[in-house]
C-alpha positions in Angstrom: -28.8 -12.4 -48.5 -29.9 -15.9 -49.2 -32.6 -17.7 -47.2 -30.2 -20.6 -46.6 -27.6 -18.4 -44.9 -30.3 -16.8 -42.8 -31.7 -20.1 -41.6 -28.1 -21.3 -40.9 -27.6 -18.2 -38.8 -30.8 -18.7 -36.9 -30.0 -22.4 -36.2 -26.6 -21.4 -34.9 -28.1 -18.8 -32.6 -30.7 -21.2 -31.3 -28.0 -23.9 -30.7 -25.8 -21.4 -28.8 -28.6 -20.1 -26.6 -30.1 -23.6 -25.9 -26.7 -25.1 -25.1 -25.7 -22.2 -22.7 -29.1 -22.5 -21.0 -28.6 -26.2 -20.6 -25.1 -25.8 -19.2 -26.3 -23.0 -16.9 -29.2 -25.1 -15.5 -26.9 -28.1 -15.1 -24.4 -26.0 -13.1 -27.2 -24.6 -11.0 -28.4 -28.1 -10.2 -24.9 -29.1 -9.1 -24.7 -26.1 -6.8 -28.1 -26.8 -5.5 -27.2 -30.3 -4.6 -24.0 -29.1 -2.8 -25.5 -26.3 -0.8 -29.2 -27.6 -0.6 -30.3 -24.2 -1.8 -29.6 -22.0 -4.9 -27.9 -18.8 -3.9 -29.8 -15.8 -5.4 -26.6 -13.8 -5.6 -24.8 -16.6 -7.6 -27.8 -16.8 -9.9 -27.6 -13.1 -10.5 -24.0 -13.5 -11.7 -24.9 -16.3 -14.0 -27.9 -14.4 -15.4 -25.7 -11.4 -16.1 -23.3 -13.5 -18.2 -26.2 -15.2 -20.0 -27.7 -11.8 -20.8 -24.4 -10.6 -22.2 -24.1 -13.8 -24.3 -27.5 -13.3 -25.8 -26.8 -9.6 -26.4 -23.5 -10.4 -28.2 -25.1 -13.1 -30.4 -28.1 -10.9 -31.3 -25.9 -7.9 -32.0 -23.6 -9.8 -34.4 -26.7 -11.3 -36.1 -28.1 -7.8 -36.7 -24.9 -6.6 -38.1 -24.6 -9.6 -40.5 -28.2 -9.2 -41.5 -27.8 -5.5 -42.3 -24.4 -5.7 -44.1 -24.4 -9.3 -45.5 -20.6 -9.4 -44.6 -19.3 -12.9 -44.8 -16.6 -12.0 -42.3 -19.1 -11.3 -39.6 -20.8 -14.7 -40.3 -17.4 -16.5 -40.0 -16.5 -14.7 -36.8 -19.9 -15.4 -35.4 -19.8 -19.1 -36.1 -16.2 -19.3 -34.9 -17.2 -17.5 -31.7 -20.0 -20.0 -31.1 -17.6 -22.9 -31.7 -15.1 -21.5 -29.2 -17.7 -20.8 -26.6 -19.0 -24.4 -27.1 -15.5 -25.7 -26.6 -15.2 -23.6 -23.4 -18.4 -25.0 -22.1 -17.3 -28.6 -22.8 -13.9 -28.0 -21.1 -15.6 -26.5 -18.1 -18.5 -28.8 -17.5 -17.2 -32.2 -18.8 -13.4 -32.1 -18.3 -13.3 -29.7 -15.2 -10.7 -27.6 -17.0 -12.0 -24.4 -15.5 -8.8 -22.2 -16.1 -8.6 -23.0 -19.8 -12.4 -22.7 -20.2 -12.6 -19.3 -18.5 -9.6 -18.0 -20.4 -11.3 -18.8 -23.8 -14.5 -17.3 -22.4 -13.1 -14.0 -21.4 -10.8 -13.6 -24.4 -13.7 -14.1 -26.8 -16.1 -11.9 -24.9 -13.6 -9.1 -25.0 -13.1 -9.7 -28.7 -16.8 -9.9 -29.5 -17.7 -6.8 -27.4 -15.0 -5.0 -29.3 -16.7 -6.0 -32.6 -20.0 -4.7 -31.3 -18.3 -1.4 -30.5 -16.6 -0.8 -33.9 -19.0 -2.6 -36.3 -21.6 0.2 -36.1 -23.4 1.8 -39.0 -26.2 4.2 -39.7 -28.3 1.3 -41.0 -28.7 0.1 -37.4 -30.5 3.2 -36.2 -34.1 2.6 -35.1 -33.7 -1.2 -35.7 -35.7 -3.1 -33.2 -33.2 -5.9 -32.8 -30.4 -3.4 -32.3 -32.3 -1.6 -29.7 -33.0 -4.9 -27.9 -29.2 -5.6 -28.1 -28.5 -2.2 -26.4 -31.0 -2.8 -23.7 -29.6 -6.3 -23.0 -26.0 -4.8 -22.8 -27.2 -2.3 -20.3 -29.1 -4.9 -18.3 -26.0 -7.1 -18.2 -23.9 -4.2 -16.9 -26.4 -3.4 -14.2 -26.9 -7.0 -13.2 -23.1 -7.6 -13.0 -22.6 -4.4 -10.9 -25.4 -5.5 -8.6 -23.9 -9.0 -8.3 -20.5 -7.5 -7.5 -21.9 -5.2 -4.8 -23.9 -8.1 -3.1 -20.9 -10.4 -3.2 -18.8 -7.9 -1.3 -21.5 -7.1 1.1 -21.9 -10.8 1.9 -18.1 -11.1 2.3 -17.9 -13.8 -0.4 -14.9 -12.2 -2.2 -11.4 -13.4 -1.5 -8.9 -10.7 -2.0 -5.5 -11.7 -3.3 -2.6 -9.5 -4.1 -2.6 -9.0 -7.8 -2.2 -6.2 -10.4 -4.5 -7.5 -13.1 -6.6 -10.6 -12.9 -6.4 -13.1 -15.7 -10.0 -12.3 -16.7 -9.3 -8.6 -17.0 -6.1 -9.2 -18.9 -7.8 -11.5 -21.5 -10.7 -9.2 -22.0 -8.3 -6.3 -22.6 -6.4 -8.4 -25.1 -9.6 -9.5 -26.9 -10.7 -5.9 -27.1 -7.3 -4.8 -28.5 -7.5 -7.5 -31.1 -10.9 -6.4 -32.2 -9.6 -2.8 -32.7 -7.3 -4.1 -35.6 -10.3 -4.1 -37.9 -9.9 -0.3 -38.1 -7.3 1.8 -39.9 -3.7 1.4 -38.7 -3.6 4.8 -37.1 -6.9 4.4 -35.2 -6.0 0.8 -34.3 -2.7 1.9 -32.7 -4.4 4.7 -30.7 -7.1 2.2 -29.5 -4.4 -0.3 -28.4 -2.6 2.4 -26.5 -6.0 3.3 -24.9 -6.5 -0.3 -23.9 -3.1 -0.3 -22.2 -4.1 3.0 -20.5 -7.3 1.3 -19.3 -5.2 -1.6 -17.9 -3.0 0.9 -16.0 -6.2 2.6 -14.7 -7.5 -0.7 -13.4 -4.2 -1.3 -11.6 -4.3 2.3 -10.3 -7.8 1.6 -8.8 -6.8 -1.8 -7.4 -3.8 -0.3 -5.6 -6.0 2.4 -4.1 -3.7 5.1 -5.3 -4.3 8.6 -3.9 -5.2 10.0 -7.3 -7.0 6.9 -8.7 -10.5 8.4 -8.6 -9.5 11.7 -10.3 -7.7 9.6 -12.9 -10.9 7.6 -13.5 -12.9 10.8 -13.9 -10.4 12.2 -16.4 -10.4 9.0 -18.4 -14.2 8.9 -18.7 -14.4 12.6 -19.6 -11.6 12.5 -22.3 -12.8 9.3 -23.9 -16.5 10.2 -24.0 -16.1 13.9 -25.0 -13.1 13.8 -27.2 -11.4 10.5 -28.1 -14.2 8.5 -29.6 -15.7 11.5 -31.3 -12.3 12.0 -33.1 -12.5 8.4 -34.6 -13.4 8.2 -38.2 -16.1 5.6 -37.5 -19.2 5.6 -35.2 -19.0 3.4 -32.1 -21.7 1.8 -30.1 -21.8 3.6 -26.7 -23.8 0.8 -25.1 -21.2 -1.8 -25.9 -18.5 0.6 -24.6 -20.4 1.1 -21.3 -20.9 -2.6 -20.9 -17.2 -3.3 -21.5 -15.9 -0.6 -19.2 -18.3 -1.6 -16.4 -17.0 -5.2 -16.6 -13.4 -4.0 -16.1 -13.9 -1.0 -13.8 -16.6 -2.3 -11.5 -14.5 -4.7 -9.4 -11.5 -2.5 -8.7 -13.7 0.6 -8.1 -15.7 -1.3 -5.5 -12.5 -2.7 -4.0 -11.4 0.8 -3.2 -13.9 0.6 -0.4 -14.3 -3.1 0.3 -10.8 -4.5 0.0 -9.1 -5.1 3.3 -5.6 -5.7 2.0 -2.9 -3.7 3.6 -0.6 -1.4 1.5 2.2 -3.9 1.3 -0.2 -6.7 0.5 -1.7 -4.8 -2.4 1.7 -3.9 -3.8 3.3 -7.3 -3.0 3.3 -8.5 -6.7 5.5 -5.5 -7.5 7.6 -5.3 -4.3 8.6 -8.9 -4.5 9.6 -8.9 -8.2 13.3 -9.5 -9.0 15.7 -6.6 -8.9 16.3 -6.8 -12.7 12.7 -6.9 -13.7 11.7 -4.0 -11.4 14.5 -1.8 -12.7 13.7 -2.7 -16.3 10.2 -1.1 -15.7 11.9 2.3 -15.7 12.9 1.9 -19.3 9.4 1.5 -20.9 8.1 4.3 -18.6 10.8 6.6 -19.9 10.0 5.6 -23.5 6.3 6.4 -22.9 7.1 9.7 -21.3 9.3 10.7 -24.3 6.6 9.7 -26.8 4.1 11.9 -25.0 6.6 14.8 -25.1 7.0 14.3 -28.9 3.3 14.1 -29.5 2.8 17.2 -27.4 5.4 19.1 -29.5 3.1 18.7 -32.5 1.1 21.5 -31.1 3.9 23.8 -32.2 2.7 23.4 -35.8 -0.4 25.3 -34.8 0.6 28.8 -35.8 -2.8 30.5 -35.1 -1.7 31.5 -31.6 2.0 31.1 -32.0 2.9 33.9 -29.6 1.1 32.0 -26.8 1.8 28.4 -27.8 5.5 28.6 -28.5 6.6 30.4 -25.2 4.1 28.4 -23.1 5.2 25.1 -24.6 8.9 25.9 -24.2 8.6 26.8 -20.5 6.3 23.9 -19.6 8.5 21.5 -21.6 11.6 22.5 -19.7 9.7 22.2 -16.4 8.4 18.8 -17.5 11.8 17.5 -18.5 13.3 18.5 -15.2 10.5 16.9 -13.2 10.6 13.7 -15.1 14.3 13.4 -14.9 13.9 13.6 -11.1 11.1 11.0 -11.3 13.3 8.5 -13.2 16.2 9.0 -10.8 13.8 8.7 -7.8 12.4 5.4 -9.1 15.9 4.1 -9.7 16.9 5.0 -6.1 13.7 3.4 -4.8 14.5 0.1 -6.5 18.0 0.2 -5.1 16.8 0.6 -1.6 14.1 -2.0 -2.1 16.8 -4.4 -3.3 18.6 -4.0 0.1 15.3 -4.6 1.9 14.6 -7.7 -0.1 18.0 -9.1 0.7 17.4 -8.7 4.4 13.8 -10.0 4.1 14.9 -13.2 2.3 17.7 -13.8 4.8 15.4 -13.4 7.8 12.1 -14.7 6.4 12.3 -17.7 8.7 12.0 -15.4 11.8 8.5 -14.3 10.7 9.4 -10.7 9.8 7.2 -8.9 7.3 8.5 -6.9 4.4 7.1 -3.7 5.7 8.9 -4.0 8.9 12.2 -4.5 7.1 11.5 -1.5 4.9 10.7 0.6 7.9 14.0 -0.4 9.6 15.9 0.6 6.4 14.5 4.1 6.4 12.2 3.6 3.4 9.5 5.7 4.9 11.7 8.8 4.9 12.7 8.2 1.3 9.1 7.8 0.2 7.9 11.0 1.9 10.4 13.0 -0.1 9.7 11.1 -3.3 6.0 11.6 -3.0 6.4 15.3 -3.3 8.7 14.9 -6.3 6.3 12.5 -8.0 3.4 14.9 -7.5 5.3 17.6 -9.3 5.8 15.2 -12.2 2.0 14.8 -12.4 1.6 18.5 -12.2 4.0 19.1 -15.0 2.3 16.6 -17.2 -1.1 18.3 -16.5 0.3 21.7 -17.4 2.0 20.4 -20.6 -1.2 18.6 -21.6 -3.2 21.7 -21.1 -0.9 23.9 -23.2 -0.5 21.3 -25.9 -4.1 20.0 -25.9 -5.1 18.5 -29.3 -8.8 17.5 -29.4 -8.4 16.0 -32.9 -5.3 13.9 -32.2 -6.2 10.4 -31.0 -2.6 9.5 -30.5 -2.0 12.5 -28.1 -5.1 11.8 -26.0 -4.4 8.0 -25.7 -0.8 8.6 -24.7 -1.9 11.2 -22.2 -4.4 8.8 -20.7 -1.6 6.2 -20.4 0.9 8.6 -18.8 -1.4 9.9 -16.1 -2.2 6.5 -14.4 1.4 5.4 -14.6 2.6 8.6 -12.8 -0.3 8.2 -10.5 0.9 4.7 -9.6 4.4 6.0 -8.8 2.9 8.8 -6.6 0.5 6.4 -5.0 3.3 3.9 -4.1 5.3 6.6 -2.4 2.3 8.1 -0.7 1.0 4.8 0.7 4.4 3.5 1.9 5.2 6.9 3.4 2.0 6.8 5.4 1.9 3.2 6.4 5.6 2.3 7.2 6.8 2.8 10.7 9.8 4.9 11.6 13.3 3.9 12.4 14.3 2.8 15.9 17.6 2.4 17.7 18.1 0.6 21.0 20.5 0.4 23.9 20.4 -2.1 26.7 22.2 -2.2 30.1 22.0 -5.1 32.5 23.8 -4.9 35.9 23.2 -8.2 37.8 23.1 -6.7 41.4 20.1 -7.2 43.7 21.7 -6.5 47.1 23.3 -3.2 48.2 25.0 -2.0 51.3 23.8 1.0 53.3 26.0 3.4 51.3 24.4 2.1 48.0 27.4 0.0 46.9 26.9 -3.5 45.6 27.6 -6.1 48.3 29.4 -9.4 47.9 27.0 -12.3 47.3 27.4 -16.0 48.0 28.8 -18.0 45.0 25.6 -19.9 44.3 23.5 -16.7 44.3 26.1 -15.1 42.0 25.7 -18.0 39.5 21.9 -17.7 39.6 22.0 -14.0 39.0 24.4 -14.4 36.1 22.2 -17.0 34.5 19.2 -14.7 35.0 21.0 -11.7 33.6 22.1 -13.7 30.6 18.5 -14.6 30.0 17.5 -10.9 30.1 20.2 -10.0 27.6 19.0 -12.8 25.3 15.4 -11.6 25.6 16.1 -8.0 24.9 18.3 -9.0 21.9 15.4 -11.1 20.6 13.2 -8.1 21.0 15.6 -5.8 19.1 15.9 -8.4 16.3 12.2 -9.2 16.0 11.2 -5.5 15.7 14.2 -4.6 13.5 15.5 -2.2 16.1 19.0 -1.1 15.3 21.2 -2.2 18.3 23.6 0.4 19.5 25.0 -1.8 22.3 23.9 -4.4 24.8 26.2 -4.0 27.9 26.5 -6.4 30.8 28.5 -5.3 33.8 28.8 -7.4 37.0 30.7 -4.7 38.8 28.4 -1.8 37.9 29.0 1.1 35.7 30.3 4.5 36.7 28.2 7.6 36.0 30.8 9.1 33.7 31.0 6.0 31.5 27.2 5.7 31.4 26.8 9.4 30.6 29.3 9.1 27.7 27.5 6.0 26.5 24.0 7.5 26.6 25.0 10.8 25.0 26.7 8.9 22.2 23.5 6.8 21.8 21.2 9.8 21.9 23.0 11.6 19.0 22.8 8.6 16.6 21.4 9.2 13.1 20.2 7.0 10.3 22.4 6.2 7.3 20.4 8.7 5.2 21.2 11.6 7.6 18.1 12.3 9.7 17.7 11.3 13.3 15.9 8.1 14.3 12.2 8.4 15.1 12.5 6.4 18.3 15.3 5.9 20.8 14.7 3.0 23.3 16.8 2.5 26.4 16.5 -0.7 28.5 17.9 -1.0 32.0 17.8 -3.8 34.5 19.6 -3.6 37.8 19.3 -2.1 41.3 17.4 1.1 42.0 16.6 3.2 45.1 13.1 3.9 46.4 13.1 7.2 44.6 13.5 5.3 41.3 17.1 6.5 40.7 19.4 4.0 39.3 22.3 2.7 41.5 25.7 3.0 39.8 29.2 2.1 40.8 31.1 4.4 43.1 28.0 5.5 45.0 26.7 7.5 42.0 23.0 7.6 41.0 21.3 8.5 37.8 18.1 10.6 38.1 15.3 10.9 35.6 16.0 14.7 35.3 19.5 14.1 34.2 18.4 11.7 31.4 15.8 14.3 30.3 18.4 17.0 30.3 20.7 14.9 28.0 17.7 14.2 25.8 16.9 17.9 25.5 20.5 18.6 24.6 20.8 16.0 21.9 17.2 16.3 20.5 16.8 20.0 20.4 14.9 21.1 17.4 13.9 17.6 16.4 10.7 15.6 17.1 12.1 12.1 18.0 10.9 10.3 21.1 12.5 8.5 24.0 11.2 5.3 25.5 12.7 3.9 28.8 12.0 0.3 29.7 12.9 -0.5 33.3 13.1 -3.9 34.9 13.9 -2.7 38.5 12.3 -3.0 41.9 11.4 0.7 42.1 10.4 1.8 38.6 7.1 3.3 39.6 8.5 6.7 40.7 9.9 7.3 37.2 6.6 6.1 35.7 4.7 8.7 37.7 7.2 11.5 37.3 7.3 11.3 33.5 3.6 12.1 33.3 4.4 15.7 34.4 7.0 16.2 31.7 6.1 18.8 29.1 7.6 19.7 25.7 9.1 16.3 25.2 8.0 13.0 23.8 9.1 10.5 26.6 7.6 7.3 27.9 8.6 5.0 30.7 7.6 1.3 30.8 8.0 -0.2 34.2 6.6 -2.9 36.5 5.8 -3.4 40.2 6.9 -6.6 41.7 4.4 -8.0 44.3 6.5 -9.9 46.8 3.3 -11.3 48.4 1.4 -12.8 45.5 -2.1 -14.2 45.9 -0.8 -17.7 45.3 1.5 -18.1 48.4 3.0 -21.3 47.0 4.3 -19.5 43.9 7.9 -18.2 44.1 8.2 -14.4 44.5 8.9 -12.5 41.3 12.5 -11.4 40.6 14.2 -9.1 38.2 14.0 -10.5 34.7 10.5 -11.9 35.0 8.9 -8.7 33.7 11.4 -8.6 30.8 10.6 -12.2 29.8 6.8 -11.6 29.8 7.0 -8.2 28.1 9.2 -9.5 25.3 7.1 -12.6 24.8 4.0 -10.5 24.6 5.5 -8.2 22.0 7.3 -10.9 19.9 4.7 -13.7 19.9 1.3 -12.9 18.5 -0.1 -16.1 20.1 1.2 -15.2 23.5 -1.1 -16.0 26.5 0.2 -13.2 28.7 -2.8 -11.3 30.1 -1.7 -8.0 31.7 -5.2 -7.2 33.0 -5.8 -10.3 35.0 -6.3 -9.9 38.7 -3.7 -11.2 41.3 -0.7 -10.8 39.1 2.6 -10.9 40.9 4.1 -8.6 38.2 1.9 -5.5 37.6 3.0 -3.5 34.5 2.6 0.2 34.3 3.6 2.9 31.8 3.8 6.6 32.0 3.9 9.1 29.1 4.6 12.8 28.9 1.9 15.3 28.4 2.5 15.8 24.7 3.0 12.2 23.8 -0.3 12.2 21.9 1.0 15.0 19.6 3.9 12.9 18.4 4.1 12.2 14.6 6.8 10.3 12.8 9.7 12.4 11.6 8.8 14.5 8.5 11.5 15.6 6.1 13.0 18.9 6.9 14.9 21.3 4.7 18.2 19.8 5.7 16.9 16.3 5.1 15.8 17.2 1.6 19.2 18.8 0.9 21.0 15.6 1.9 18.5 13.6 -0.2 19.1 15.8 -3.2 22.9 15.7 -2.9 22.7 11.9 -2.7 20.4 11.2 -5.6 20.0 14.2 -8.0 22.2 16.4 -10.2 22.7 20.0 -9.0 20.5 21.6 -11.7 17.4 20.0 -10.2 17.9 21.5 -6.7 15.5 24.5 -7.2 12.7 22.1 -8.0 13.5 19.8 -5.1 13.5 22.9 -2.8 10.1 24.0 -4.2 8.7 20.5 -3.7 9.8 20.5 -0.1 8.3 24.0 0.5 4.9 23.0 -1.0 4.9 19.7 0.9 5.4 21.5 4.2 2.3 23.6 3.8 -0.4 22.6 6.3 -3.8 23.6 4.8 -5.8 21.8 7.5 -4.1 23.0 10.6 -7.5 23.9 12.3 -8.6 20.3 12.1 -5.2 19.2 13.4 -5.7 21.4 16.5 -9.0 19.7 17.4 -7.5 16.2 16.8 -4.5 17.0 19.1 -6.8 18.2 21.9 -8.9 15.1 21.6 -6.0 12.7 21.6 -4.4 14.5 24.6 -7.7 14.4 26.6 -8.1 10.7 25.7 -4.6 9.6 26.8 -4.7 11.7 30.0 -8.1 10.6 31.3 -8.7 7.3 29.6 -5.2 5.7 29.0 -5.6 2.3 27.2 -4.4 -0.9 28.8 -2.2 -1.5 25.7 -0.6 1.5 24.0 0.7 0.9 20.5 3.9 2.8 19.8 3.7 2.5 16.0 7.0 0.6 15.9 5.5 -2.8 16.2 5.8 -3.1 20.0 3.4 -1.9 22.7 3.5 -0.4 26.2 1.3 -2.2 28.7 -0.3 -1.6 32.1 -2.1 -3.9 34.5 
């Protein structure tokens, strides 16, 4: 190595370090002028990047010094040139996006070179040891900076799968792997894609993301990199992995995004693009199966390997056929949800509410069990076909696991967060005066017109309520002459036996009534008939026997309190009554007395407008709301798939040969291994709702029951 080349290398290193120090200090002065103080946390992030830059420069210099490779010198000088351009674009032209793109791309590439350009000559070299310590220091400082940023609440979380910085560093690292032999390079590129899938898996907070991370670290550290034909630098690998894994791993705890917000980039994709994702997934799965079949060439234990592989392969094929069909069915249902969401976006509805109304929760609960069996079959096949010397097999396994974990996590999260389906029926009878025998009396024409206008307003309010909360309307009846008991009985029984399009019963049945009632709370009907609460509950038992749906009655009557109190003694049913008490002598004597329809207007406004100023707990209210719930209301859980539901789901989406596996998935999913904890939780919830009922009770369907 000539002295001239060495001096050139030293001058380039001094120039790079001095320029970066100058740029960093200039930026610090700008921040100091803006905020009148230098944020220690921000300085920590800058110092971490600066430490990494020095470590990369020193590491490349040591490798050039030991090997005298001209290629390393060219790459080093080109890297300094690119970083210089990035600094100029950032600080002088305010082109932050282009500058940071170049920065992350080259850092990923140069870290990859440090990983793979490793030789025995670097052992015990002082400058190499300094490089390793700087890499570790950079990783520690960046992790500390990321933790402090999240503790301070300075991080803005946005729905994304991969950030541009992560993507570019992954691309740079993959490009650096091309310096190796073709077979090793392909395996490393697949491993980089697997790492990208793992980052997405962590950011989506998938149920199995942490076990996937542990599996990735164990396989890569104990088997994959040891199988490569060259030695790698573990310090550079640790630094690189920490830069990519740190943020999504911390966000598992710190991120406050909801499930639909996290998955929004995927859920809002076009129908064609989403369905096309099934094709590469299928190709990856088939490639893994082919690589696993290479194990059959090992004849040492053929009497164990061949039968075990055949059985596990058949199980794997069936499971993954079900997984592909499930994903295709999910995309089809999601397309329907997107159409409704796009058509009604102006009404302020969220995508999760639309998906809940379309029965997506029930679909995801069944699909979660099937996706778990796909993961289980992959683990079994990988265990039987384990090949510690095959880099291609290990890298493909590490790619398949997070992809299947993402599918399982999507179904798991949506199945747990989405609300259930709800169907509603409304009946408005505009009668406020009755004769002694309970029959509606004739009213003056002007009062009739006022009642009709008020009743029309109630119908409009309840239809707005149904539409806003995506409640499927069964019927909204308006009868000026009253309704006979026989007609109402047929109507309610037909309503109470409704089912969703997929087959199972709705989770919630809501009945709204506004009209005349007696002091006992019974509803006044035509022909002198009355409707008692016991009759409604008997019809509900008849139609809901063996199911766990719930019934909610919303009453806008003058005498709803008897039903509110009576329902609190009901056992073995999930029933709630929302009513109100009209105070005919309000504190403000000048205000007009409340009438039927006023409670409906306020209750609908409270449940449909997040900015509503309705205060149910204020004193002196002329309309005092009250609700009553049955004894077991706190035990209610949304409808879980039963055996008949799974059978209907199977007949709709899957071929007949897969039914045994679907049945097995349903049986395993129905096991409750934590029933003891469930008993204590049910007792606590029941005690809380009985003795300390909240002022506002969330039903889980988007609307609330209230009391004053």
